[in-house]
C-alpha positions as CSV (number, residue, x, y, z in Angstrom):
1,X,-35.7,-30.5,27.1
2,X,-33.0,-28.3,28.4
3,X,-29.5,-26.5,27.2
4,X,-27.3,-28.5,29.4
5,X,-25.3,-31.1,27.3
6,X,-21.6,-32.9,27.1
7,X,-19.2,-32.4,24.5
8,X,-16.5,-34.7,24.4
9,X,-16.8,-35.4,28.0
10,X,-17.2,-31.9,29.1
11,X,-20.2,-30.2,30.3
12,X,-22.0,-27.2,29.0
13,X,-24.6,-24.9,29.8
14,X,-25.9,-23.7,26.0
15,X,-22.4,-22.7,24.4
16,X,-20.3,-22.2,27.8
17,X,-18.2,-24.8,29.6
18,X,-19.1,-24.5,33.1
19,X,-15.6,-25.3,33.7
20,X,-15.0,-21.9,32.5
21,X,-18.0,-20.3,35.1
22,X,-16.2,-22.5,38.2
23,X,-12.6,-21.0,37.6
24,X,-14.2,-17.2,37.4
25,X,-17.1,-17.3,39.8
26,X,-16.1,-20.0,41.9
27,X,-18.0,-22.7,43.7
28,X,-20.9,-23.4,44.8
29,X,-22.4,-21.4,42.2
30,X,-26.2,-22.0,40.9
31,X,-25.6,-21.6,36.3
32,X,-29.2,-21.0,35.0
33,X,-29.8,-21.4,31.1
34,X,-31.7,-18.6,29.7
35,X,-32.6,-20.5,26.4
36,X,-34.4,-23.4,28.6
37,X,-36.2,-20.6,30.5
38,X,-37.6,-19.5,27.5
39,X,-38.3,-22.6,25.9
40,X,-40.4,-24.2,29.0
41,X,-42.3,-20.9,29.4
42,X,-43.3,-20.9,25.7
43,X,-44.2,-24.5,25.3
44,X,-46.9,-23.4,28.0
45,X,-48.2,-20.8,26.4
46,X,-48.5,-22.8,23.1
47,X,-50.1,-25.7,24.9
48,X,-52.9,-23.9,25.9
49,X,-53.4,-21.7,23.7
50,X,-56.9,-22.8,22.8
51,X,-58.3,-21.1,25.8
52,X,-57.9,-17.5,27.1
53,X,-54.6,-18.1,29.4
54,X,-52.6,-16.2,31.6
55,X,-49.3,-17.6,32.3
56,X,-48.4,-16.4,36.0
57,X,-44.8,-17.7,36.5
58,X,-44.3,-18.6,40.2
59,X,-41.9,-16.4,41.9
60,X,-41.2,-18.8,44.8
61,X,-39.6,-21.0,42.6
62,X,-36.7,-18.6,41.6
63,X,-36.9,-15.3,42.4
64,X,-34.0,-13.4,41.0
65,X,-34.8,-10.0,39.2
66,X,-32.9,-10.8,35.9
67,X,-34.9,-14.4,35.3
68,X,-38.3,-11.9,36.2
69,X,-37.6,-9.9,33.7
70,X,-37.0,-12.2,31.0
71,X,-40.2,-13.8,31.9
72,X,-42.1,-10.5,32.0
73,X,-40.2,-9.8,28.6
74,X,-41.9,-12.8,27.2
75,X,-45.3,-12.0,28.3
76,X,-45.2,-13.9,31.4
77,X,-47.4,-12.9,34.8
78,X,-46.5,-13.7,38.0
79,X,-47.8,-15.7,41.2
80,X,-46.7,-14.0,44.0
81,X,-46.7,-15.3,48.0
82,X,-45.1,-12.1,50.1
83,X,-44.7,-8.4,49.9
84,X,-41.2,-9.1,48.6
85,X,-41.9,-11.1,45.8
86,X,-44.7,-7.8,44.8
87,X,-41.7,-5.7,45.1
88,X,-39.5,-8.2,43.2
89,X,-42.1,-8.4,40.3
90,X,-42.4,-4.4,40.7
91,X,-38.7,-4.3,40.0
92,X,-38.5,-6.6,37.3
93,X,-41.3,-4.3,35.3
94,X,-44.1,-7.1,35.7
95,X,-47.4,-6.3,34.4
96,X,-49.5,-5.9,37.5
97,X,-52.7,-6.7,36.0
98,X,-51.2,-10.3,35.4
99,X,-50.2,-10.8,38.7
100,X,-52.0,-12.9,41.5
101,X,-51.2,-12.5,45.1
102,X,-51.9,-16.0,47.0
103,X,-50.9,-17.0,50.8
104,X,-52.7,-18.0,54.2
105,X,-51.2,-15.3,56.0
106,X,-51.4,-11.7,54.2
107,X,-50.5,-8.8,55.9
108,X,-52.2,-5.6,56.1
109,X,-49.2,-4.0,54.7
110,X,-48.7,-6.7,52.1
111,X,-52.5,-6.4,50.9
112,X,-52.1,-2.6,50.9
113,X,-49.1,-2.9,48.7
114,X,-50.9,-5.2,46.4
115,X,-54.3,-2.9,46.1
116,X,-51.6,0.1,45.1
117,X,-50.0,-1.7,43.0
118,X,-52.4,-2.6,41.7
119,X,-52.7,-6.5,40.9
120,X,-55.2,-8.5,39.0
121,X,-56.3,-11.0,41.4
122,X,-56.2,-11.9,45.4
123,X,-56.5,-15.8,46.0
124,X,-58.3,-15.9,49.1
125,X,-57.3,-18.6,51.4
126,X,-60.3,-17.9,54.1
127,X,-63.6,-16.0,55.3
128,X,-61.4,-13.8,57.5
129,X,-58.9,-12.9,55.1
130,X,-61.6,-11.7,52.8
131,X,-63.3,-9.8,55.6
132,X,-59.8,-8.2,56.2
133,X,-59.3,-7.6,52.4
134,X,-62.8,-5.9,51.9
135,X,-61.9,-3.6,55.0
136,X,-58.8,-2.4,53.8
137,X,-59.8,-2.0,50.0
138,X,-62.8,0.0,51.5
139,X,-60.1,2.1,53.7
140,X,-57.7,2.9,50.9
141,X,-60.4,3.4,48.3
142,X,-58.7,0.8,45.9
143,X,-61.5,-1.6,44.4
144,X,-59.9,-5.3,43.3
145,X,-60.8,-8.7,41.8
146,X,-60.5,-12.0,44.0
147,X,-60.6,-15.6,43.4
148,X,-61.7,-18.2,46.1
149,X,-59.3,-20.9,46.8
150,X,-61.3,-24.0,47.0
151,X,-59.8,-27.4,47.8
152,X,-61.3,-30.3,45.5
153,X,-60.1,-32.7,47.8
154,X,-58.0,-34.5,45.5
155,X,-54.5,-35.8,46.2
156,X,-51.9,-35.9,43.6
157,X,-49.8,-38.8,45.3
158,X,-46.8,-36.6,46.2
159,X,-44.9,-35.8,49.3
160,X,-47.0,-34.8,52.2
161,X,-45.2,-31.9,52.6
162,X,-46.0,-30.3,49.2
163,X,-49.7,-31.7,48.9
164,X,-52.1,-29.1,49.6
165,X,-55.5,-29.8,47.8
166,X,-56.9,-32.3,50.4
167,X,-60.0,-31.0,52.6
168,X,-57.6,-30.6,55.5
169,X,-54.7,-28.7,54.1
170,X,-54.3,-25.4,55.8
171,X,-54.9,-23.6,52.5
172,X,-58.5,-22.7,51.1
173,X,-61.8,-23.8,51.8
174,X,-63.6,-26.9,50.9
175,X,-66.4,-27.3,48.1
176,X,-69.0,-27.3,50.8
177,X,-68.2,-23.9,52.4
178,X,-67.3,-22.2,49.1
179,X,-71.1,-21.6,48.1
180,X,-71.8,-20.0,51.7
181,X,-68.5,-17.6,51.3
182,X,-69.4,-16.3,48.0
183,X,-73.6,-16.0,49.6
184,X,-71.8,-13.7,52.1
185,X,-69.3,-11.8,50.1
186,X,-69.7,-12.4,46.4
187,X,-71.5,-9.1,45.8
188,X,-69.2,-6.9,47.8
189,X,-68.7,-3.2,46.3
190,X,-65.0,-3.2,46.9
191,X,-63.9,-7.0,46.4
192,X,-65.2,-8.1,43.4
193,X,-65.2,-12.4,43.9
194,X,-65.5,-13.7,40.5
195,X,-62.9,-16.5,40.0
196,X,-62.2,-20.2,41.5
197,X,-58.5,-21.0,42.4
198,X,-57.3,-24.6,42.8
199,X,-53.7,-25.6,43.8
200,X,-53.3,-29.4,44.5
201,X,-49.6,-29.1,45.9
202,X,-46.3,-29.7,43.9
203,X,-44.8,-32.5,42.1
204,X,-47.4,-34.8,41.2
205,X,-46.5,-37.1,37.9
206,X,-49.9,-37.3,35.9
207,X,-52.9,-35.3,34.5
208,X,-55.0,-37.4,36.1
209,X,-55.9,-35.1,39.6
210,X,-56.0,-31.7,37.4
211,X,-58.4,-33.4,35.7
212,X,-60.4,-34.6,38.6
213,X,-59.8,-31.5,40.2
214,X,-61.8,-29.5,37.3
215,X,-64.3,-32.2,37.2
216,X,-65.5,-31.6,40.7
217,X,-65.1,-27.9,40.5
218,X,-67.4,-26.9,37.1
219,X,-70.4,-28.0,38.8
220,X,-69.7,-25.4,41.7
221,X,-69.1,-22.7,39.1
222,X,-72.5,-23.6,37.2
223,X,-74.0,-23.6,40.8
224,X,-72.6,-20.3,41.4
225,X,-73.6,-18.7,37.8
226,X,-77.0,-20.0,38.4
227,X,-77.1,-17.8,41.3
228,X,-76.1,-15.0,39.5
229,X,-72.6,-14.9,40.7
230,X,-70.2,-14.1,37.9
231,X,-67.2,-16.5,37.8
232,X,-65.0,-15.1,34.9
233,X,-62.1,-17.2,35.9
234,X,-60.3,-20.5,36.9
235,X,-56.9,-20.3,38.3
236,X,-55.7,-24.2,38.1
237,X,-52.4,-23.1,40.4
238,X,-48.9,-24.9,39.8
239,X,-47.3,-28.0,40.9
240,X,-46.7,-29.3,37.2
241,X,-44.0,-31.9,37.4
242,X,-40.3,-31.3,36.3
243,X,-38.3,-33.8,34.4
244,X,-36.3,-34.5,37.7
245,X,-36.0,-38.0,36.2
246,X,-35.8,-38.4,32.6
247,X,-39.2,-38.9,30.7
248,X,-41.1,-39.4,34.0
249,X,-43.5,-36.3,33.7
250,X,-46.2,-34.9,31.6
251,X,-45.1,-32.2,29.2
252,X,-46.9,-28.6,29.1
253,X,-48.6,-30.6,25.9
254,X,-49.6,-33.7,27.6
255,X,-51.4,-31.5,30.8
256,X,-53.2,-29.4,27.9
257,X,-54.5,-32.8,26.5
258,X,-56.4,-33.5,29.2
259,X,-57.3,-30.2,30.6
260,X,-58.0,-28.0,27.7
261,X,-61.4,-30.1,26.1
262,X,-62.6,-29.8,29.8
263,X,-62.7,-26.2,29.7
264,X,-63.6,-25.7,26.2
265,X,-66.6,-23.7,25.7
266,X,-67.0,-23.1,29.5
267,X,-66.5,-18.8,29.1
268,X,-63.7,-19.1,31.4
269,X,-60.6,-17.5,31.4
270,X,-57.8,-19.6,32.6
271,X,-54.8,-19.0,34.8
272,X,-51.7,-20.8,35.5
273,X,-49.1,-20.9,37.8
274,X,-46.1,-22.9,36.6
275,X,-42.8,-22.8,38.5
276,X,-40.4,-25.7,38.9
277,X,-41.7,-26.9,35.6
278,X,-40.3,-23.5,33.8
279,X,-37.3,-23.1,36.2
280,X,-36.4,-26.6,37.5
281,X,-34.5,-28.3,34.4
282,X,-33.1,-24.6,33.5
283,X,-30.6,-24.5,36.6
284,X,-28.0,-26.8,38.1
285,X,-25.8,-26.4,41.3
286,X,-22.0,-26.5,40.4
287,X,-20.0,-27.6,43.5
288,X,-16.5,-28.5,43.9
289,X,-15.4,-32.1,45.7
290,X,-13.2,-31.6,49.2
291,X,-12.5,-34.8,49.9
292,X,-13.3,-38.8,49.6
293,X,-13.7,-40.6,52.7
294,X,-14.4,-44.4,53.5
295,X,-16.5,-45.1,56.1
296,X,-16.9,-49.0,56.7
297,X,-17.9,-50.3,53.3
298,X,-19.8,-46.4,52.3
299,X,-18.0,-44.0,50.2
300,X,-18.5,-40.7,50.6
301,X,-17.8,-38.0,48.7
302,X,-17.8,-34.4,50.5
303,X,-18.5,-31.4,48.2
304,X,-18.3,-27.5,48.9
305,X,-22.0,-27.3,48.8
306,X,-24.4,-28.0,51.7
307,X,-27.9,-28.2,52.8
308,X,-27.9,-24.3,53.3
309,X,-27.4,-24.1,49.6
310,X,-29.8,-27.0,48.2
311,X,-32.0,-28.1,51.0
312,X,-34.5,-30.0,48.8
313,X,-33.1,-33.8,49.1
314,X,-32.9,-33.2,53.0
315,X,-36.5,-31.6,53.4
316,X,-38.3,-33.7,50.7
317,X,-36.3,-36.9,50.2
318,X,-36.2,-35.3,46.5
319,X,-34.1,-36.8,44.0
320,X,-31.4,-34.5,41.9
321,X,-29.4,-36.3,39.1
322,X,-25.8,-35.8,40.2
323,X,-22.5,-36.3,37.6
324,X,-19.5,-35.1,37.3
325,X,-18.5,-31.6,35.0
326,X,-16.2,-33.7,33.1
327,X,-16.1,-37.3,32.5
328,X,-15.0,-40.1,30.3
329,X,-16.4,-40.2,26.5
330,X,-18.9,-43.3,27.6
331,X,-20.1,-41.6,30.7
332,X,-21.1,-38.3,28.5
333,X,-25.1,-38.6,28.5
334,X,-27.5,-37.1,30.4
335,X,-30.3,-39.5,31.2
336,X,-31.6,-38.2,34.5
337,X,-32.4,-41.9,37.0
338,X,-31.1,-43.0,39.8
339,X,-31.2,-46.7,38.2
340,X,-27.7,-47.1,36.4
341,X,-26.1,-50.1,35.7
342,X,-23.1,-49.4,33.9
343,X,-19.5,-50.9,34.4
344,X,-16.9,-48.2,35.6
345,X,-19.2,-46.4,38.4
346,X,-19.0,-46.1,42.2
347,X,-21.8,-46.3,44.7
348,X,-21.4,-43.4,47.0
349,X,-22.9,-40.8,49.4
350,X,-22.6,-37.2,47.8
351,X,-22.6,-35.1,51.0
352,X,-21.6,-31.3,52.0
353,X,-20.1,-29.8,54.9
354,X,-22.7,-28.7,57.4
355,X,-22.9,-30.1,60.8
356,X,-26.2,-32.2,60.4
357,X,-26.5,-35.7,59.4
358,X,-29.1,-34.8,56.8
359,X,-26.6,-32.5,54.9
360,X,-26.7,-35.0,51.8
361,X,-27.6,-34.8,48.2
362,X,-27.8,-38.7,47.3
363,X,-27.5,-41.5,49.2
364,X,-25.5,-44.9,47.5
365,X,-25.9,-43.3,44.1
366,X,-23.9,-44.5,41.4
367,X,-21.9,-42.0,40.0
368,X,-18.1,-41.9,37.6
369,X,-15.4,-42.0,40.0
370,X,-14.2,-38.3,41.0
371,X,-11.4,-36.9,42.8
372,X,-10.2,-33.9,45.1
373,X,-11.0,-30.8,43.0
374,X,-13.3,-32.2,40.7
375,X,-16.5,-30.4,39.8
376,X,-19.5,-32.1,40.3
377,X,-23.2,-30.9,38.5
378,X,-26.2,-31.1,40.6
379,X,-29.1,-30.9,38.2
380,X,-32.9,-30.1,38.1
381,X,-31.5,-27.1,40.7
382,X,-33.2,-24.2,38.9
383,X,-36.3,-24.3,41.2
384,X,-36.5,-23.8,45.0
385,X,-32.7,-24.3,45.1
386,X,-31.2,-20.8,45.5
387,X,-34.5,-19.4,46.7
388,X,-34.7,-21.7,50.2
389,X,-31.2,-21.4,50.5
390,X,-29.6,-19.5,53.9
391,X,-26.7,-19.1,56.0
392,X,-27.0,-22.0,58.4
393,X,-23.4,-22.4,60.1
394,X,-22.7,-18.8,59.0
395,X,-22.1,-20.1,55.0
396,X,-22.3,-17.1,52.5
397,X,-25.4,-17.5,50.0
398,X,-23.8,-18.9,46.7
399,X,-23.6,-16.9,43.6
400,X,-25.8,-17.3,40.4
401,X,-25.0,-17.0,36.8
402,X,-27.2,-16.8,33.9
403,X,-25.9,-18.1,30.4
404,X,-27.2,-16.7,27.3
405,X,-25.6,-18.6,24.4
406,X,-22.2,-18.0,24.2
407,X,-21.8,-15.4,27.1
408,X,-22.8,-15.6,30.8
409,X,-23.1,-13.1,33.7
410,X,-23.1,-13.0,37.5
411,X,-26.7,-12.1,38.1
412,X,-26.2,-12.1,42.0
413,X,-22.9,-12.5,43.4
414,X,-21.3,-14.4,46.1
415,X,-22.1,-13.3,49.7
416,X,-19.3,-12.0,51.5
417,X,-18.8,-12.7,55.5
418,X,-19.1,-8.9,55.7
419,X,-22.3,-9.1,53.7
420,X,-23.7,-11.7,56.0
421,X,-23.1,-10.3,59.3
422,X,-23.6,-6.4,58.3
423,X,-27.5,-6.2,59.4
424,X,-26.2,-7.6,63.3
425,X,-23.8,-4.5,63.5
426,X,-25.1,-1.4,65.6
427,X,-26.3,1.7,63.4
């Protein structure tokens, strides 16, 4: 569920007509719904309340400080993957003890900053990283906790670029090596290796891979405990699917129905790192039609947003539901699907202005007819939208707007040309 809906053919974000936002802020613009963010977060908390669970929102999904403040206020911890994300979490007033730090290439400077914060857990990706963490913890006199990332060799059957839990992935260590890592480092004075971390990737559409991974990992935990290693927590990572297409993925409650019974009475704290399942449906990208173009039998709708603003369709062949912000009453619905067979729709390619053939948002997509100047909404864009945006083609970064009931505010102003080139000017 999200809080974007049509009222008499006009799209509203909560109680705000998105056309009003476009008039005041311009396009392209990311529009987020506070009610949706909190609703999705609370559903995760509620679903896993039967276990000792810490929900650590994944900042890489959408890292605007104003959104992080909302989640921190609701009790969320945070999953970070860089020193910059650590800084964002700190600026948002995050509880550092509910912060976990993942990533295969943490720099010494990032590790030291996280030790000083101090964060809750480092998610360790390799023996070399663990050795370095121990050395830096000793050097700074800052003791910490760590979770070893173990690849259960489970494939969530998603896009190859976002699959991370197979044996050949660059992340973590395989189950066979995990025991040896604990034998070598499991009783260190400065780094308490006391947890296991799993992350299968992103976008899986069933709960089965998560359940399979847990079933593979629990015997490892039992073995480690039998050898005297204290394993206090299991971090199941993120990757929980978002509803890019209506009713095609499990809900938080569905995930919990499969996961909670497996971990009941295992004396394990549970850490979850949801990102897109909280933010994806909480945001849309609002863009304006610049031109209509006929190319042979193909019709193009050229908009003012480009792949630099939302790269997921180009990078992952990702589906985003696209619909005009103002439509006839008969088109006033939000069933997100690519299989619409309704009289009056036109099949078009929705493309941007970037000088790349891959600059598209949809191909051969059925949408209601649009004209120059019309607003188009690209839905489920709250996760990995703005956070992956760039200045490619010297295009300024778009604005971000947060809607709260009848009110909205700009939470990131549109970048100007002057701001874009300022870092390049002589000091």
